[in-house]
N, C-alpha and C positions, 0 to 999 in steps of 0.2 A: 385312626387316632392322631390327634394333632399335636399333643404335647409329649412327644417321645423324649425320653431322657436317658443319657448315657453317663456313667461314672467311669472315669479313667484314672488308674493308679500309675503315676509316673509322667513327668513332663519332659521326657527325652524325645528323640526324633520320632520314634514310632508312636508314642502316646499322643504327641501334638499333631502328627499327621492324621491319626484317627479322629481326633477332636475336630480338626479343620474339615475333614471329609464329611463328617456327620453334621457339623454346623451348616455347611453349605447345602445339605439336604434337608434342612429345617429342624434338625434335632436340637434339643437343649443339651449342652455338654458341661460337665464339671470335671476339671482336671485337678487331682490332688497330688501335691509335690512336697516331699519332706524338707527340701532345702528352703532357705529363707527367701530365695529369689529364683526365678526361672533362668537358668544359664546353662551353658554347655561346658563341662569339663572335658577338654579334648584339644585337638589340633585341627588337622585338615580332614576332609572326607571327599572321596571321588564319587560323584554321582554318575553312575554308569547309565547307558541309555534306558535300561529297564526302570530305574528309579526316576529318571527325568520324565519318562512317559507317564508314570504313576502320578507324579507331582503335577503334571499338566492337567490331569483329570480333575484336580481339586483347585484349579485356578492359579497355581503357583508357577506355571511355565515362564511367564514374563519375568518374574522376580529372579528365577534361577538363571536367566539369560544375561544377568548383569556381569560385566567384565568379559574377559576373553576365555573361550573354551580351550581345552588342551589342543595344541596344534603341532604341526611339524611331524617329526619322527619320535617314536618311543621304542623302548626295547630293554633287553637284558645285557649286562656287561659283566666282565670279570674284574677282580680287584685291580688288575694292571691297566684297565681301561679298554681292553679289546672287547668288541661287540660280539655277543653270542647270537643275537637276533635283533632285527630292527623292523619296524612297520610304520607305515604312513597313517597318521590318525585320520586323514581324509578318507581312507578306505573304510575305517570303522564307521564314520559318519554316513558314507554312501550305503554301507550294508545295512545299518540299523536305523537310519533316518534321523539320528540325533548324535551330536558330539558328546563325549564325556566332559563333565565340568568338575573342576576341583575348587571347593570353597572351604572357608573356615566353618567348623561346626557351630561356632557362635553365631555366624551369619544365618545359617540354616535355622537354628532354634529361634533366633529373634524374629525371622521372617514368618515362621509358623505361628509363634505366639502372637504376633501383631495381627494375624488374620482371625483371631478369636475375640469375642467380647471380653472386656476387662473383667467382668464378674465370673468368667468361666474358669479362672485360675485361682486355686486356693493353695498358697504356699504355707510352709511351716506346718504341714498336715501329714502326719505319718500314717500310712495304711497298716492295719494290724490283722485284717481278715475280711472274709466275705461270706455271705449266707443268703438263703432265699426266704422271703417272707410273703405274707398275703397282702394284697392291695389291689390297685386298679390298673395293673399292667395289661398287656394285650390278652393274656389268658388267665387273669386273676391273680398272678404272682408278681412279686417284685424282687429285684436284686438288691441286697443290702451290703453296703461297704462300711466296714468298721474302721474308724480312724481315731486318732488321739484327740480330735476335737468333736467327736460325736458320730453317731450312725447316720448314713445317708441312704436314701432309697431311690431306685430308678428302675428302668426296664432292663438294663444290662450293665454289667461291670466289665471293663476291659483292663486286664492286668498287663501293664507295660512297665512293670517295676524292676526290670533289669535282671541280670544273671543271678543275683541273690534274692530273687523274687520271694517275698513272704507269702504271696497268694499261691504260687506254684507249690511251695512246701506244704501249705495247708490242704490244697486240693488233691495233690498227688503225693501223699506221705510215704509211699513205698518206692518212689523214684530215687535213684542214687544221687541226683543233683549234679552240679558241675564238677569236673575233674581237671587237673592240671594237664595241659597239652604238651608239656616238655619244652616250651619256648617262653621267652619274655621279650618285651619290646620297649623301645623308647620313641617318643613323638615330640615334635616341637615345630614351631613356625618362626622363621627368622626373616629379617628384612631382606628384600631382593635388590635394593638399589645398588647400582654399580657392578652387578654381576650379570653376565650374559648367560642366563639359565632359561632356555626357552622350551626345553623338551623334558618330558617325564622319563625317568629311567629307574631301573632296579639293578643292583649289583649283587651277584651271588659269590660268596666265598665258601669255605667249608664250615657249615653250621652257622653261618652269619650272613646277613644281607643288609644293604643300605638302599633306601629309596629316596628319590628326589622328585617332587611334584610342584610345578609352578601353580600358584593359586590365581583365581580370577582377579584378585585385588592387587597383584604384583608381588606379594610375599611368596616365600618358598616354604613348602611343607616338607619336613624331613621325617623319616621313620627308619628305624633299625631294629633288627631282631637277632637273637642268639639263643642257642640251646641253653636250657636252665633246669634246675631242680626245684621242686616245690619247697617253700619254707625258707628260701634264702633272703627274701625281702617280705615286708608287710606293706601293703598298699592301702591307703585310705581311699575307698572307692567314691567318696564324695569330693574330697579335695585333690586327690591324685598324689598326695605327699607319700614318700616312700622311706621306710626305715631299713637300713642294712643290718641284718641280724649279727653279722660278724663284728661290727663295731658298736652297734646300738645307736649310731648317729644317722642323721639324714644322709641318704646316698648322694655321692658326688657324681652326678650323671655326666657332666661335661668331661671330667677326667676319664671316666670309664669309656665314653664314646671315642675320645681321642686315643686312648690306649688300643682300642679295638680297630678303629677305622681311620686314624690319622695318617696312615701310610698308604691309603687307597688312592685311586686315581682322582684327578681334578674333576669337578670343583668340590669334592667332599671335604678336603682339609679347610678350604676357604669358608665353606658353609658351617663347619664346626667352630671355626673362629668366631662366627657371628652369634654363637650362643652367649658370648659375653655381653651382647647388646640387649638381651631379654632377661626378664625376671627368672632366676634359677628355678622357682616353683612352676614356671611354665614349661619346663622340660619334664615330660611325664614318663613314668615307667610303670608297666603293668605286666604281671604274669598273664599268660594266655590260658584262660580256662574255657571249657566248652561243655555243652550237654552232649556227651558222646553217645549216651543212650537216649534215643528219641522218646518223647512223651507218647503215650498210647493215642492221644487225641489232643487237639489244641483248645478244648473247651471242657467245662464241667458245670453242669447246671446252667445258670445264667451268667457264667463268667467265661470270657474268651481271653486267651493268652496270645500275646504277639511279641515280636522282636526277641531280644535276649531272654526274656522270661519264658518264651516258648521254645526257642531253638538256638541258644547261644552257640556261635561258631567261631573258629579261629579267623583272624583277619587276612589270611593268605590270598584270598580272591578279592578282597575289598568289597564283600557283599553283605556284611552284617547289617549295616544301616540301610542298604538298598533293599534287603529282604524285609526289614521292619516296615519300610515305606510301602512295599508291595502288600504285606499283611494288612496294613491300615486301610488301603483303598479297597481291597477285596472285602474285608469285614464290613466296611461302611456300605458298600454296594449291596451286600447280602442282607444286612439288617434293614435296609431301606426297601428292598424289593421282595423279601420273603414274607409270607403271611404272618408268621409268628416268630418270636425270638428264639425259642428252642430249635426250631427247624433251621433258622438262619445260622445259628452257631454250629449245628451239625454240618451244614453245607460248607461253612468256613473251614472246619477241620478237614473235610473231604477235599476241598480245593487247595489247601496249603500244606498239609502234613507231608505228602510225598515229595513235593518240590523242595521244601526247606530241608528235609532230611537228605535229599540228593545233593543239594548245594553244600550243606555242612560236611558231608563225607568227601566231596570233591575238594573242599578247602583243606580238610585234614590231610588228604593225600598230597596236595601241593606243598604243605608245610613239611611233610616228611621228605619230599624231594629236595627242597631247599636246605633242609637240616642235615643233609649227609655230611659226615665229618671224615669218613675214610677217603684218603687222597685218590685212590683208584676209582672208587664209586663216584666221587665228585667229578673226576675227569671224564668218565663215561657219560655222566649226566650232561656235562657241558657239550660234549661231542654230539649227543642226541639232539640237544636244543639247536645247535648250529646246523645240523643236517635237515631240520624240519623246515619246509617252505613257509614263508610268512603267511601265505594264503591259507595254509592248513591250520596255523595257529589262530588265525582270525575266525575260521569256520568253527573251531573248537569252542568259541565263546557263544555260539548260537543258543545253547541251552540256557545261558544266563541272560544275554542281552536282547534276544528276540522276543522275550515275554511281552504279552499285551495285557493291559488292565481290562477288567470287564467293562463292556460298553464302549470300548475304544473304536 
């Protein structure tokens, strides 16, 4: 069949990667996005070796090589600045064949969108549901995507519509959906000029953490997390704007970050001072929600789910976006090489469900470790981290970073 067509709900990282992967294999793709324009609400993203390997299979390896990779040493620190563990990023590159790269999410989304034909993107189009109809598909059936601008027909629908996925709710009505993970986080990107910040690091306190990641373009990506209860803030998941329920006003993120982390080691105070140089709306706050109960499968009929729609996880391992990229290249490979669409989607579920469930659980456990608030428990945690050889910590990442895309 020469005119195979895929409909993709959501123009995030996972949806766009799937679109690029299928387009390069000769498929016609249509990406439906509810926003007025394709853009990334977010800050930085660390593309680990597994994600870079996947992007390389769809021709985006050279684009992701722009700027400097993470280099030097990286590790964990205490709020007073003492190191718990340090590792040489060259050892990561040697072990996994690729360095990790940290880029702005906007750069990644723009690069993916630019790799698609202009008519592949339909913005201001909200997806309301999906069904199966009869037509001229590979086996006589078609996938139907219902949107606010009309119904669309294709061989397959890919649900990449995020953690609040309307398609997941329709297809798996008995699933409990996302739950609050007990944490919330802040993210921002600040100018790096004049600061000697060359290494990535994460600092663990009691129930709080602060991360520093130099981006390939010279800016600095900051993130921070703290234990939280559900319902203390309301986040607009399109704009990222947050309302504080205690005051009814927009949350003052800079003041909250300074209160929590202003007394921690350098360069954290200097980086927080630079929040004055960016738009306050660019300081993002989100509760951490996750699909703690795995879906029974990652497809239903002619619909495949990927990324947060399929397995939303906490960000504690930095693997949410990376797993969405993996999903996309695996799904595209199977759709292109399996005789019929239903068989391809069944193979996709078999290939991805166990892996993404394991990564999600590991991320949850990591968050519980960082979130310890008892002083004794936190001290014992820090002692255990300091006692672990760096080589052991690196080998522990094999499950994540050594993954190979199909056909590699």
